[in-house]
C-alpha positions, 0 to 999 in steps of 0.5 A: 591943193591939199586934201581936207581931213575928215571932219564933223560939225557938231553943235553944243545946242543940238541933242542929235549932235550930243547923241552922235558924240555919245555914240562915237565916244562909246563905239568908235573913239578912234574915229573921234580922235582921227577927225577934225572937230568943228563947231557950228551954231546959229549966229547972233545979230553981230555974227550975221552982220559980219557974215553978210559983209562977206556975202555969206548967208547960212541955210537956216530957217526958223523951226516950226512949232510942230517940229519943235514938239517932234524933236522933244519926243524924238529926243526922249526916245533916242535918250531911252535907247541909249540909257540916258537921262535927259533934261530939256533945257529952257533957252529963253534968250540964247546966244550960242556964241557964248559956248561955241566961241568958248570952245575955241578957247578950250581947243587952243589950250588942248582941252576942246574935247573935254570942254565939249563933254562937260558942256553937253553934260551941263546942257542935256543932263544938268539943265544948265543954261550954256548961254550964260557966261557964268556957266561957261566960266565955271566949266572952264575953271573946272578944266583948268582953263582961263575962266574969264576968257572963256566966259567972255569969248563972245565979246572977244573980237579975235574969237568972234572973227574966228567964229565967223570964219568957221561959219563961212567955211561951213557954208562952203562945205554945204552944211545945212544941219548937224551933226554933219560929217564929211569924208572926201566928197562924201557927206553924212547928215544926222545921228543915224548916219554915224555908222555910214560915216565910220564905214566910209572913213575905215573903207569897210562895209557899214555892217562891220562898224555896228559893233566896236572891235572890243564889243565884237571880240567879247561876243561868242563866235556864233553870236557875231553880227552878220548884217546891218541891223541899223539903229534909231536916228534923227537929224540935227 
């Protein structure tokens, strides 16, 4: 059996996935280029029905009101730590297939990473509704993609089937939250596990990945980081 490549499950909904994306982009872009990107989302009724027909039940539970309030506070703290301005979006009737199946359209066209960047920015910094086909169509058009196909991705039977297969595979991978990283048999959950995942991928101690190579080279020799300072984190 062929060995599976290192991979990370991200969600366009999750602030913690956004933070992990930002951290990897800033400090470890080579890792983002080396791993397989896999979207994850909470399925709508149609996807749940298809998953049930496959005998798949995702380990998802409704979020408690108290946890939701905590995440609001935690997101603000983590955004401040990163010098980011965040605007919490209002999700009145979310259908996460709209954005996540559109990602498959972008990925097929070689623009998956650019699409993720644009959707994260739209959701977390521009407070746009990424469950709106119109919003997704606008983003797709800006990237030179087929705007109509992206906007209607949730209604495309082939894309819907691919999405359900991705969700079923996530269950086999043992995913229970995002961001979720896998390298070999090792699994890492949460934005506070980014450094551990990078270290495992590179086969080095975790303390060696707290700074990128460029950042480390820019420091005076006496100022090089010599231990694991850790960083704030959370779970998706």
